[in-house]
Structure formats: C-alpha cells, structure tokens
N, C-alpha and C positions, 0 to 999 in steps of 0.2 A: 294417061292411053300408053298402050302396048309398045313398046320402044323409046320413051321418051329417058333421058337421061336422068340415071339414080343409083345411088350407090348406097348399098343398104345396112343397116345395123344388124339386124335380124333377119330373119326368113320365113313371116309366113304373111304374104302379098295379096290385098286386096289384089284384084284383078286390072285394076286401071293403076297399080304400082309397079308392074310388070316391068320389067326390061328386057322386053325381047334377044336384045346383042346381049348381052349378059349371060340371060341362060344358054343361048346358043357356045358363047364360046365356054360354058362350063357342060358343052355336051346334049345340048337339047337337038334332037334332029326334025321338030317340025317348026312351024312358021306359026305368029300372033294368032292368025285367022284358024287354026284348028284345035287352040283351047280355048276360046271364048270368040262367037260371029255371029251379034247380035240379028235375029232375024235370018240367018240361016245356020249350017248345021258346024257343031263342034262337041270338041271333051266333052266341053259343063253338061250338055242333054242326058249325055250319059250319067250324071252325079244325081244325089238326091238323099235331103236329111231327111233320115227314116227314124221314127222316133227317139228324135235329138241324138242317133247316132247318122255317120257318113256310110250311103250304099251306092254301089251302082249298075247299071244294067247289066248283064249281060247275057241275053239273049230276047227275040221281038215278041215276046208274047209275056212282056212284062217283070223274067225273070228277075231279083235285086241278091246279090251276095253281099253281107256285112257281118258282122262278128255272132258269136255267140253271144258274147259277153251279153248283148244287146238286146238278145231276144230271150235271155233267160228267164227272166219274170214270166215272159208270157207262154212259155213254154212249162215251167211249172206251175202257172193257173190253170194252163190244159191239161197237167196230171193227174193221175189218181192211184190208188194206190193197182189199183188194178193194170191203167194202161199207165205205165211210169215212161212217158217220154223224155220226162231228166235227165233221168239213169239211163235207159236203152235208147235211149237217140230215136229218132221219129223222119219215115220219107214217106210223102203219099206217093200211094201206090195212081193214081194219077190226079187230075185238076180238082174233079170231085171230093176229094178226102184232104185237100189241103185246108189246113183250119183259121180261120177267122182272130188276129192277133191283134193287139191297139199298139198297132204304130204306122201313123200317119203318115204320108210322102209329100217332101215340098220338093220343087224342080225349079231350077233358078233360070227367070226366062229372058228378066234385063235389070241392069240400075241405072238409076240417075245419081246424079248427086243435084241436091234441095235443101244445100244448107244456106241459103240465101233467105231463099222464102222461109224456109224454118225460123231462122235468126231474127226475121224484117221484123223493126220496131222496135228489140229489143234495149237498140244503145241509150233510148228512152225511157226506162223502166229507172224505178230507183234504188227496187230491192231484192233483195234474190228472189222471194218469194214469188214477185210482179214476172221478173224475169223466168222462172221457170214454167210458171201459169200462162204466160206469152208463147213461150216457146209447145206448149203440151197444146194450146190453140189452133198454133199455126199446124201444128203436127195435125191435128184432126182435121181439119181444113184441109189439107191437104189430099189427106187420107179420103175423104168422103167423096173430093175432086175424080181421084185415081179411080177408086171401088166406083162409077156411075160409069167411066167409062170404060172401066174393063172388070165386069160384073161375074166373069169367068175366069178372072183370075182372085187370088189373094195375097193384096197388097200390103207391106210392110216398109214402114222406117226403123234403118239401125242408126244409131248414134256412136258414131266413128272416131271424135274425139269428142270426151264430153264437152257439153255448152257451146263449141265450136263449129264440130263438121259432120252433117248428116248429111246420108243417102238412103233414093226408096229402093226398094227391092222390088218385081214381082216375078208372083210364084206361082204356075200348077201345085193344086194341093188334092193328092190322091189320100182319100179317105178306107177303100178298103184294100186294106194289105191283109196275105194269109200267111201261115207258113208250109213251107213246100219243105224243107228237111233240117234237123238238125241231128249231129254227132253225139255219142252217146257223151253223157258226161265227163269218166273219165279220159274223154278223149279232148272233148273239150275246153274242158278245164282242168283236165292234168296238171296237176303243178297247184291250183285251188288261190289263197291265200300266200302259203310260204313260197311260192314263184312270184307272184303277184310284184308288178313293179321290179322284178328282178332280171337279170340273164345272167348265164343260160338261162332258156325257154325251151319247152317242148310239146306247146301245147296244141291244137287244133283249133284256134279259138278262130271257126269260122262258121254260120249258116247260111240258109239263102231264104225269103219270102217272094211271092209274090203281089206285084199290083192289080186291081180289079177296076173300070169304070162303068158305067150303064153302055147298055145297048148300041146308046146315041152317041158313046167316045168320049162321053162329058163326065168329071168324076162325081161319083155318088155315093149315099150310104152304100154297108153291105149288100147284097140281093143273092142270092141261089143264081139269077139270070144273069149280073152283071159277066164279063167277057175281058179278058185277060189286056192289060193299058198296052199298048204298043209304042213303044221309048222313039224316037228320032234316033237316037245315038246309041251303040252298045258299043262296047268294052271290047276288042278283039283277047282274048286271053292267049297270051305265048309259052306253052309247056313247060318249054326248057324252063326258065327260070332267070336268074341272072346268077352273075358274080364278083368275088370281090371291085371293089374301085370303081366298081360302074356306076353312068351315074344313072340317074332315078330322079324322079317329082312324085308328091302327092298331091294331090288335090282332096280338098272336105269341107265339115265346117267346123272348124275348131268354137270351142264354148267360150271361154272367158280368160283374157291373160290383164295383166295390172303392171306392164313395163314401163308405164308414165307418170308412174302415183310417188309420192315425196316420202321422204326418209322417216318419216314421221308415220304415215300410213303403213313404211315396208316396218317399221319395229313395233306398231300397233298388230302387226302380223303374226310376230315374230312372240312377245310376250304375252299376246292377252288373245287375240282369236284362233288361232289354230290351236295349242295348246286345247283352249277348254274344249274344239267341239271336237279335236281329235280323243280325252279322257272321255265326253260324250258318249262317243258309237263307241269305243272300245268297251263300255261299261253294257250298255246297250246290247252290243253284239254276245258278250258271256251271257246275259239274259237269256237273249231267246236260244240261243245253244243252248243252255242249262235246259230250259225249261222243256225244248223239241225232242229232248236226248230217248232216244227210245220208241221216239212218238213216230213214224212216218209219215199217216196225213200232218200233221202239225208241222212237222219239218219240210214240208213241200209249200206249206203257206209259209213258212220265214224266208222260206230258200233266197225268194229274189230281193227282199232286204235285205237279209244276210250280205248276200254277193253282193250289192249295190254299194252296205255300209261298208264294209270288208275293207273293200276299193279305198273308198274315202277316209278313211280312218289311215290306211296302211299310206298312203298318197301324203296327208299331214303331216305324219311322222318322217316323213321322207323330204317334204319342205322345211320342217323343224332343222332336219339336219340337215340341208342345202344353206342355209340361211346362217347357219349356226358357221360352216364352215368355209363359208365364202362372205368377200368382204361386201358382197351386195348393197347389204343396208347403210352398214358404212362408209361406201361410195356415195350413195345419194346422198348421204346426212353432208359429206365435205361438199358434196355439188351445191347442196340447199346452203352454207354456211357462206359460198361463196358468194350465191344470190344474193345474198343478206348482204354482202359487205359491197353492196353497190358496181356488181364488177363492170369493165370497160374493156372490148376488146376492140380494137379499129373503129371506126364510128358506132358500134354499137353501144349504147348501155343501159343502164335496165338501175335507171333513178328507184322505181316503185316497186321492184323485187322485194327488196330487203321488206317491206312491208304486207304484200303480198304471201310471200315465204314464213314470215315472224303471226300471221293471223291463222295461216294452215297450220301452223306447230299448235298455237292453241286451241285451235278446236278438234285437232284429234289426242291433246291431254286431255279436253274433255271425255272425248270420247277412250281414253285409257280410263279414268275414272270407272264407268260406267259400264265399262264393254262387259262383263261377264253378267251382271243383271241384264242387259239387253240382250244378250244371246239366251238365257233362261226363260226372258219373259216373253221375247218377241219370236226367235226362232223355233224354238222347241217346245213352244206350249201347243204348235202344231203334234207334236210328240204323245201327248194326253188326247185320248179320244174325250175321257170324263172331263177335263176342261173347254173341250170345243163344246158339250152337252152343253156344260154352265151354265158358260157365256149365249150359248143358243138361248136358252132360257131368261136367259136375262133379257135376252135384245127381245124377244118373243112375250112376255109379263109386259117389257115399256111398251111396246106397241097396242098394247089389248086395254091399257092405262088411260089412252091416248080417249078424249072426249067424243071425238064424232066417229071411234070405232067401237065404241061402246055399244052405242045405239043401232050399229050396222050390224046385227047380224048375218047376212051373207060375209060380207068383209070379214067378221070376224072364223066366222067357218076356216074360210081363205088362209088364213093366217095362222092356224089351228091346223090347216090338213097340208102346208109347206111345211109347220116345224114337225110334223108325223115324219113329212118325208125326207129332208135333211137328217133329224131326229134317227131317222131308220138304218143310215150308214153308217153308225156309228158302231152300230149292236149287226149283230154278235162280235163278240170277241175273238180272235184266236184265240189269247188266253188271258183270263182273269188278271192269274197273281202280276201279268208284264204288262197290263194296266197301274197296277197301285203301285210296283215297284216305280213305272213312269212318274205317275202323278206326282208320290213323294218326293221323288227326285227334282222338280221339277220343280215342282214349289220350294224346296229348301234353297234352290237355286237361286228364285226371285230372291227369295226373303234372306240368305247369306248375302248374297251381295249386293242389297241395294240399303238394306239396316243398317250399315256400316258408313255409308257413303254420302257428304256431306253434301253433296252435289243434290239428292233425292230428293225431294219433299214425299211430303204424305208417307212415309217408309214405315214399313210394319214394325209390330209388336215387338218381334219376337227373329232372332238370326234364324233360329231350324226349327222344326215339327219335333214339338217334348212325345215321348212316349206315351204317353195318355191319349194323344193326339192321332199319332200314328195309328196308335190299336184303334181307335174311335173311326179312323179311314177303313180300313183295314174293314170293319163290319158295313160301311154303307151300300146300298142296296145300287148304288148305281154304277157298282162293280159287279151285279151279279146277272149277266150276258141271259139270261134266257129270261128273266123276269125280267127284265126294264123293257127286254124287244116284244115282250106281249102288251106292257104297260103301254107303251107307244105305238103298237098297234090296236089294241081295242081302249085304252082309255090319258089318251096325250092329253084330254083339261088336268085329272087327278094329279100326273107328272106337273104341271106350270102350277098347279093350285098350293102341293107340298112341300117342292123341291126346296123351297127358302128353307125350310128346317134341315136340311140334309147337309152334314159336316163339309161335305165337299163342296156344295155349292158355298156357305160362306165362308170357307179360305178362299175360294174363290175370289167371291164378291168383295170378300176384304181387303184381298192388294190387289180389286180393280183403280183404284187410285192411285197405286202406286207403281201399276203396268203403265199407264197412261202419262204419268208423271218422266217415264226415263225414255218412252216412247218420242213426248213431245220433245226432250231433249235432243233425243237422235237427231229430228226431224227437222230439227232448227238447224242444227249443224249441219246434215245433210244441205240443206236450203245452200246456207252461206257458201261451202267447200265447191257445191256444183259451180256456181259462179264463179270461184276465185282460181278453180282446176286450167279453163280457159289461157287466163294469162300465166301462170306458173308453167305449163305447158309452154306458152309462148316464150318465157324467161328461157329456159330452159333450151329449148331450139336452138334460140340464139347462142347461147353461153357456148353449148357445143358445137356449135355450127355442125347442124347435122337438120334433115328434113325426118320427124320421124316418123316410122309405120304403124297405123293405128291398131291400137291391143285390137286382137282377137271379139267376136261377139256375136259366133254363130252364124255368117255370112262366109260365103265362100270365099277359101282364099288358096293359095299355092304355096308350097314350100319346095326345095330342091337340094339335092345334094349329095352324097357315094353311097355305095354298100362299103361298110368300114369299120375296124378296130377301134377299143381303145385302155387305152390305164383306169382306169375308176379311180384304184385307192394303191398305193404302193404296193410293189409286187405284182401288183394282177398285170396278166396281159387279157383280154374279151376277142373272139378271134369275131369275125359275123355268121358264122353257119351254126348252128345247132344240126344234130342229126337223129333217125329213131333209135342209132344204137343208145344213147341216151336216155331216150324215153326207158328201156327196159333193163339201164342198170338204174334207172330212178325205181322201175317198179315195186311198190308194193316198201318201200323201206321206210313211208313215211306215211300218216293218213291221207296225207294232201296226193299224193301217189298212187293210191287205188287204181288197181287194174287188172279187174278181174278176168278169168283165165280166158273164158271166150272172145273179147273185147285181143287182150294178150294174140291169142293165136289167129282173130282176122289182120294184126297187125303182123305177124313174122312171114307175113310170104314168100316165098324159093323163085327164082328163075323173072325178078322183079322185070320191067322193058327201062331201056337205059336211060328214058326220060323221065324219072324219077329221080335220080341220084346225080347226083355232083361230079363231073368226069375230073375233077383232082384228083378224089377220095374214094370215090366209088358207093360213097354213101347215099343211104334214102335222106335227103335233105328235110326240114323240120320249118323251123324258125332261122330268119333272118336281121341283122341289124345294120345301123344308118343313122349317119347325123341331122338327117334333118329335124326342122323346127316343128313338132307339136305337142297338142295337149288336149284336155276333156272335150268330148265330142269329132274328134277324129278317128273316132273308132269307127270300124271298118271301112276306113278311107283305101283308096287303089293307091297300089305301091303299083309306079310306070315307068317303061325302063324308056329310054333318050327316043321311042318311035311311040310314045304313052299307048305299050299294050301292058296286059296286066300282067306281072307278075309277082304279085304278094297282096296281102290284105293287115295295112296297120291293125296293131290292136293295145298297144303298151308304150309307154320308157320304161329305162332303165331307171333306179333306185335314186341316182346322182342327176336327174333330166327333172325331178316332181316338181324342183322348183324354175322350173321352164315357162310357171305363169306370172316370175316375174323378172324372168332376167336369162338372156340365152347365151351359151358358151359352147361351143364346139369339141375344147377339149373333154367337158363332162354330161353333155348331154346326147344324148342316142336315144334314138325311138324304138320299138320291138312291133316285125311283123311274121305271120305265117305264109310260110315260104310255098307259090303255087303250086308246086310240087305235091308237098303233103295235102291241101286241099283236093286233087285231082287222088290221090293214091285212098284218102279216107273214104272220100266219094266211090269209087269203084272198088276197093276190098273191106271196109268195115259197115259203111250205109249198104252197099249194093245196088246203088244208083248210078246203073250204066243209063237208064233211058233220062236220066238230067244230063248227064256226060254227054251223049248226044244232042241234047237241047241247046249246049254252051260251044255246040260244033266243035267238041275234038277230038278228036281222031288218035287214040293210046293204042 
C-alpha cells in the first residue's frame, strides 16, 4: 500500500511498494492518490507503454511524447530516398497526414497480487518441472477467468520474484498509433554512437505519436475512420524546466533488472554472456555499415537494426566495465559464501542455505561450460534467415511424411500454403552477403563452442567450417534472394523436395542433434534454478535483514531523486545541464556530430524568449542529468517535478550506470534526459510545428 513503512535499498518501485511519507520528505508535493488511484483519475492514466518504451499523453486528442530512438526504426521504414523522413524529419500538417507505425500502447488500469493463486498446490510437487508446469496451469486458469470478466482489457500476469511473487495487471491496449512528428536525424540522434551512454549530451531525443480508437471509443486496428483516443489524464507541461538539486521523479515501464541473482549468475554475465553478445553485435554492426556504405536505400533498411544493435553493444561494454571496476560480483560471492556457512543472525538461521547455494553454483558452472555454444545455437540462430528457412523445411517435410497427412490432399495443400507464407517472410534479403556472413558465423560459433565441450553429446565432427565448405555455402541457392522468392511463390514443393541436397540444409540438419542437446541441458538447469531461487532470495533477505524490491519486469514503476552532478572518474566533474552552445561546439567535428547548415541555421535563433534559457547562465538548455534509478524500457519516461509536471524526457544513462541492471549506486548511477525547454525549442524553430505546440496548450 502507498504509505506503508518501507526503507528502500534501491529505487525502482512498484506502486504498491511506495512510501508516500518518504517521498514527501524527499520533496514530492503530491498525495498518494495523485499518483495511482484505481477507479479514479491519477498520473498513471497519462502513462503508456508504447512499443516497448514509455510515453505520456500530452493532449486531449491522444498525443503521446516519447523518445526519437523509440520511433527510429518505424521512421526508417516509412522513409524512401525521395521522402527521407529519418534524415529530414517529419511533421504531419494535420491528422490526415499522420503515418501508421507499429507501436501499440498499453495503459495500466489496475493490478492485483495473485501470488497465492499462482502458487496454489506447488508445495505438494516433487520436481522442478512439475512445479513450473503447475504454475503455468494456474496462470492460464487465472488469465482465462480474468479475460472472460474483462474482455475489453488486456490481462497479463507478471512474475515479480521468480517462483515467489506474482501480480496481475489489467491494461487498455491501443493498436492504432500514428507518427505525428520526428525531428531531423541530426537533431534527434545528434552525437550518434559516439555520445550514446555518455554525458554530456546534446541531442533532441524526442518524437510525437498519436493513439487512435474506433468511433465507438474502443481499441481497434488501423482504419482511416478511427478517431483520436481521449485519455483520462494528460501531463501538464512546465515550460520553465528545472534547476540543479530540484526534486524529480519518473514513472515508466523499465524492462529487466537482475539485482537479486546469485554471485554465480553475475560471474556468468561477466565472463561469458556479456562479452560473447558484445563481440557478435560489434561484428554484425561493422558488416552492415560496410555493406550499406554509399547505398542510401540499403542504409535506410539497415538503420533501425544498426541503431538498436549499437545501443546494446555499447551498453554491454559499459556493463563489462562496471563489473570490472566495482565489487558487485565479489560482494555477491561473499554473501553466497556466508550463506553456505549456515548463517545465524539472532533467531534467524539458514540451515538449508548451504545446500541451496551450492546447488545454484553447480548449475551455473554447467551453464558456464555450454554458455557460448548456447548463445550461438539458440539466441543468434534467429540472426540467420537461411537457418530459419532450413528449420522450416525440416519441420514441414516431417509433417508431410505423416501417414495421416499423406493421404489427405486438402491438408497437404494447407501445410504447403502455410510453408509458403512463412518462407516468404525470409525473402527478399536486404543484403545477400550479410546473410552469408551471418550464417557462417553462427554455424562456426555452434561448432567451435560445442565440439570441445565434454558436457555436450552428439558433438559436431569439426570445430569450424573449412575453406572448401565455406566456398560451397557461398554458392548455395538459398542465398539467391530473387530466385528463392520466385520458387517460394511458384514452386514451394520443389524447394521442399530438393532442399535436402543443399549444403546449407545438410549443415543445419547435421547440427540438429547438437543444438537439441544444448537446449535440453539449458532447460534442465533453468527448471532447477527456478525452483531454487525463491529459497535463495528468502535466505538473502534474512541474512541482510532487508525486504527486497522486485526486479524491473516491464511493469509500471516509479523512481525519484534530484537534478544532480557527479564525479564518474578521477579528475572529472559532470554538471547536470548542457546547452545549445555545446551543439555548435561539437557540430561537424566527427561524423556523429554531423549538422547540416539548414538545421544549424534553424537552431541559431536570435532574440529567443527567456523561457528557453537557464536563468543562471542565460544559455538555451538541452540536456539534464539526475540520480534516478532507470534501465531499458524507461526510454521516453516523463521526468516530472515535485508537482507532477513534465520538465524533461528520459532517454539514456551514463556509461557508468549501464551496470544498473545488476546494481544501483548513487555515486556512479546517473540517468540522462532531454530538457522540455529543448523539446519546445526544436518544435518551434526546427520543425516549425506551432500547431502541435498549441495542441499541447503551451504559450511561448
């Protein structure tokens, strides 16, 4: 309940963990009911989960503000060489000109703890698999009951603590969302990958979309007859922004954190998971940049993928640095060692803790051994479309060999039609050379990291592909995008009957047993870890005499703090505001600081109203820095002042704060936002969107 006694360890709070007294002591000027008030109107009603990011309603006609990088991929897909909205920006002259994007919205209506119902009967189960299966059945039953009761809502159950705590959420789900405004690339992504996860920042990382519903007011798919959604609550924009040391808070939908995991898990992240993913992403990014160099059409098609991958790749480098420079891993391992020694604090004791921690360590040691093979086998198999095609062919041919299907022509035709529809999604390729490189890298990864692993049965015969095999792969017809598209459309049965002769199909087929074995090992450890982790978390809470905050899991959270400077490294002081002067100082000094003259001219305004300026320095404010606790999914979250007014838009963390997923510390964790004054400045002078400013109710 809001207002219950609670001492925070970190600050990414579910709404039922908030201590309103503590918040008011920190500087909040609102009551609990102003933040969340089921059945009545509160700030929660202005918040949306939009396409995996967070957004906020800022007009009575469904206008939503979020980050530019959240709409980036959609803007790239809408762009052509003739109408390059990504490069030049986009502003809809009126609602009829707004463009559909794939960014559905969820609005939290209510929530309810259903842990007892989800865990009902699990104490009588004998094995981890039985327990997980029963939890799954209980969740399914609860969802069916809720969906029958609330057919107009989207119902989800989120695991708050693994195997221990579950919350049911009810959402309004809006399907029709359209692009209203995006700044030019050189404003929205000014600084590019060079400045990503860095401070100081000088980009206008914001965009506007609008949610629509059917004429009856109910959620509906895209239709030109739909009407703007009318939110229950909109955020009031404070064009005066904020000042250093002001109290601020964020509400949003942070993605995933892992703050209650074991020391063995953190060691796995540090030594296996993070470096393996980071190196693959780096290689894939370099390929895309090389293969699209000088080709605008191809660069636009790659744009969203490159932007997303660069974001993750640098994030993982930051996490690796953070784990190296802090004692997060060591501190958790020390705690685990204490638990293994059967801790005793007052009347509390952990007689079974040693067994639990020891078994968790053994399971993670197994994962350490197969981690890289699992990565290439499972996660990045999705990175190769020809592997997906080969697996689809194997699956379809297996169906067609079934006796019951062989003698049923309509059913055979239906299966082949299904194959056609799915296979056509893999073609045409954006770039055939990229597909060849991805396939070879994935196969080499599976073979290299499984061939020498004693825990994997059915190991491949070789560790990497030889030169002759690579040459044969490159000639395979499955990489001929045009020919394969034609065959899928006209002769799908020919593909199915002849593909077993293709080198790509043979390799994927030969590795099937290896990949299955890797998956079985991983799944077995996953089931056992899921059964052990509730006990482990309980022992840690006892040992530390603390109640933990559930890890972020894309459900609505609140974090609070202050506009604040910090010292990330020896000899550095980072102040909490940047200005337009910094944009001009960086302009065109590096490729990521590209700023065309026409954009620079629009930014270079004279006699600017005082509202855009920091009253202390007289400079036009661009970015803001604060010590709030954020992670992925908080992109686009509103930065709110003590009265709940919008004064900025969260979009990033500092490089030292990428470790937030595992631990938060006020000394090194800083998040970054675009000041609302710069949002309004860009809208007025760069995008010339006075109509939108009027719709937002702002008088400049």
